[in-house]
N, C-alpha and C positions, 0 to 999 in steps of 0.2 A: 517595276514595283520592288521596293526593298523588303527585307525579311520581316521587319516590324509590321509593315502594312499588310503583308501576307497573313500574319497572325491575327491582325484586326479583322481581315476578311473572313478567316476561318471561324472566328468567334461570332462575328455578325451573322453568319449564315446558319448558325445553330438554331434549331427549333426546340425551345425548352419543353421538357416533359412534365414539369411541376413548378410550384412556386419557388422552391429552392434553386432549381436549375435556372429559372429566369433571374433570380437574384444574383447567382454566381456569374451568369452571363453578363448582366449589367455591371456588376462590380468589376469584372475583368475588363470590360470595355472602358470603364472609367479609369482604371489603372493604366491601361494602354494609352489613353488620351493624355495622362499626366506624365508619362515617362517612356523613353525608348530603351531604358536600362532594365531589360527583362531577362537577360541570360545570366546564369550563374557564372561568375568570374573567379570566385574563390570559395573553396569548401570551408564550411558546409553551408554558409548562409549569406553570401554576398553576391548580389543584393538580396534584400528581403522585402517583398516576395520575389520569386523567380519562376521561370517557365519549365514545365516537365511534360514529357510525352509518355503516357501510359498506353499499353495495349493489352487487350484481352484476346488470347488465342481461343477461338470458339470452334467447337465441333457441333455444328447445327443439327446434324442427324442424331447424335447422342444427347444433345441438349446439355453439354458440359462446357466448362471453361477451365483453363489452366491458371492456377495461382501458385505463387512461389513463397516459400517460407523464408522471408527476408531476414538476413542475419542482424543487420543494424537496428531495424525497427522492432523485430520480434513479431511481426504481423504477416499474415497471408495476403500478399499483394499481387496485382497484375504486374507483368514485366514492364520495364520502361526505364527512363532515365532523364537526366537534365538535358535540355536543348542547348547545344553549343552556340556560341556567339555567331549570329548570322545564319544558323542552320534552319532549314525548313523542318517543322515538327514531324512530318512524314519521313524525312530522312533520318531523324532521330530514331524513329521506330525501326527503320531498316537496319541502322547501325546496332541498336540494342538487341534486336532479334538475333543477329549474328553473334554479338559479344556474349549475351547472357543465356541464349538457348541453343546456339549453333545451328540456326535455321535461316533460310531466306524468307523475308517477309512476303506473305501473300495476302494483300488487303482484301477485305470483304467485298464481294462483287457489287453489292448494292451501295455501300457507303464509299467505296474507293478510298482515296487518300485524304478523306475528310474526317475530322473527329465527330463523334456522336454525342459528346458531353464535355462540358468544362466544369471543373470543381475547384474549390479553394479550401485548402486543408492545412491546419497547423500540424507539423510533423511530430512524431512521438519522441523525438530526441530530448535529452536533458538540456536545460539552459547551460551555457550560452549557445549551444548548437541548434536549439529549437528555432524553426523558421516556418514560413508559409510557402507552400507549393501551389502554384496555379497550374493545374493539370488538364491537358487536352487528352481525352480518351479516344483511342482508335480500336477498330476490330480487325483481327486477322483471322483467316481461315486456317483451321487445324483439324487434327483427328486424334482421338484417343489412341494411344499406342504408337503414334508417329515417333521417329527417332529424335531425341532431344539430347543436347549436351549442356546441362545447366552449369553455370559458372559457380564453382564451390566457394569462391571468395565472396559472392553475393548472396547465395542461397544455401540453406541447410537441406533443402529438398524442394521438389515440385510435385503437384498433385492435380489431377482432373477432378472437378467438383460439379455436382448437379446443383441447381438452385435450392432444392430441398435440403441437401447436405449443408449448404452454407447457412440457410435459415435455422437449421437445427443446432448450430454452434453458437457460442457466445459472440455477439456482434463485435465486441471489443478486440477480437482476434483478426479482424479484417480492416481494410480501408473503410472509413465510415460511409463511403458512397458506393460500395460494391453492389449492394442490393438494388440501388437506383440504376446503376449501369446495366444490370441484368434486365431490369424492367424496360429500360430504354431499348435494349436489343430484342425485346419480345421473348425473353427466356424465362420470365417470371410471371 
């Protein structure tokens, strides 16, 4: 099976949590049926849209997630990055966990190396850099206080958040799908 077909399978297997999740899943499957050109080849936006792997580092016991103060977007985002040409999205998570946080990826025991959500989001960049990310969301097991080495080129800082803290903030400070991701993981 080629890497494009692997992505199709990952998206097909998703169980939508709401109407928007169902719409994003179907739109992603339609996009994947139309093209095999899904990996970003040239920064920032070629092709548009392109595939991203996000991951939430989750402390289930403390019911908190790690978000990063992303320099380019100015948003508190999950960690992650663009899926390289031919790369399995779970391998992107492994690579980005090491590069951006200095940790080895430990996938959630229940979900394993499968995404729990797919989202379609226009980035916060100014034109002509604005583009659409098709993001597969994964869950990693973490713990508040675990040693992290955040990449200062990517992030101004990192912080563990409870769902209540996220909801108390202006939603425009986060990826627009953060609350839905928390709900899908049973944290909200």
